[in-house]
N, C-alpha and C positions, 0 to 999 in steps of 0.2 A: 504494500500500500504506500502511495506517495502522500505528500502533504498537500495535494491539490484539494480545494474546497469540494469539488464534485465527488472525489473519492471518499472524503470524510462523510459527506451526505449519504452516499451509497452504503457505506459501512454502518452508519447510524440507522438507516432504514432497515437493513438486514438484521441488525441487532434487535430492533424493535419487533420485527416479525418473529425472530427466535424467542424473544421474551414472551410474546403473546402465545406462541405454540407451547412453550414450556408451562406457562400458567394454565392453559387449557388442559394439558395432559395431567398436571397435578390435580386440578379440580375434578376431572373425570375419575382419576384414581381414588381420591378421597371419597367422592360421592359413591362410587361402586363399593368401596369397603364399608362405608356407613350404611348403605342400603342393604347390605348382606346381613346386618344385625337384626335379629328378630324381636328383641326386647331392649329395655333400658340397660340391663346388665351387659348385653352384647355390645351396645353402643360404647359403654365405658371400657369394655375389654378391647374393642377396636381402637378407641382413643389411646389407651395405655400402650398398645403395640405400636401405634404410629408415632406417638410423642416420646415414648420412653422405651426404645428397643433394648432388648436384653444384650448386655455386653458379652462378647465372646471371651473365652479364657485367654488371658494374655500370655500364658506360658504353655508350652506343649506338655502332654502327659509325661510324668516321670515318677519313679519310685523313691528317689532321694535327691537332695540338693546337689550332692557330688556328681551323680549321674547326669543331671541337667547341665551343670557347669561344664563337664567334660564333653557333652554332646555339642554345646555351643562352641567350645574351642576347636573341636574337630570340624564343625561346619565352616567356621571362619578361616581356619587354616586351609581347608580344601578349597574354599572360594578364592583365597589369595593365590594359591598355586594355579588354579584355573585361569585367573586373570593374568598372572605372569606368563603362563604358557601361551595364552592368546596374544599377548603383546609381543612375545619373542617371535611368533610365527606370522605376525602382521607384515604385509608387503611394504608398508610405509614404516619407517623406523620410528616407532613411538616409544620403544624401550629405552629409557634413560636410566642407566645404573645409578645406584646411590653413591653420593660422594664419600660416604663413610662405609667402607667395606671391612667389617670385622673378620678376623681370621676364623677359619672353621673351628679352631680349638677354643676360641673365646666366646662362642655363641651359647647363650643360655636359653634353653627351650622351656616354654611354659606349656606343659602338656596336661596338667591337672590342677585342680583347685582344692584347697583345704578350707572347710567351713570355719568362719571366725566366730568365736564366742562373744558374749556380751562385754566381757571385761576387755578383750582385745580391741573391739570397736570403740569402747569408751576411752581407752588409752590413746588411740590414734586421734580421736576427735579432740581430746584435751591437749594434745601436742600440736594440733594444727593452729595456724595463725588466726587471729581474731579478725576475720574479714567476713562480711556478709552482704547480701543483696536482698532487696525487698521481696523478691520472688523465691528465695531459697526455702525449700521445705523444712530444712533443719539449720537455722542460722548458727554460726559458730562464734 
């Protein structure tokens, strides 16, 4: 799109058409959902489902916190390897090696996590600097 007035007007007209179509589709959807309710309780149930949808589980199923942490690290490690492999095989040279290349012998691999207890978390928080932001869930 250019900055010509005619193009801006065309864009605004198409945007208005899309907004009207979207509004009509929403209206039809809500009307059909509410008309399917047979009584007042049904109307409230439809309203609850439309206004307050149930949240999906934020974590995948797991039997222990350690298992979950290890599955996350495996997923992200595999993803990094896949991306690196894709960059190396790319016809355009997008692969930029790191400026810091540690020797193979000095690499520390983070392959598993150990659960922290309440005392360890408290110790780390108390040692942290006294900085906070208004949106911090747990100001320090």
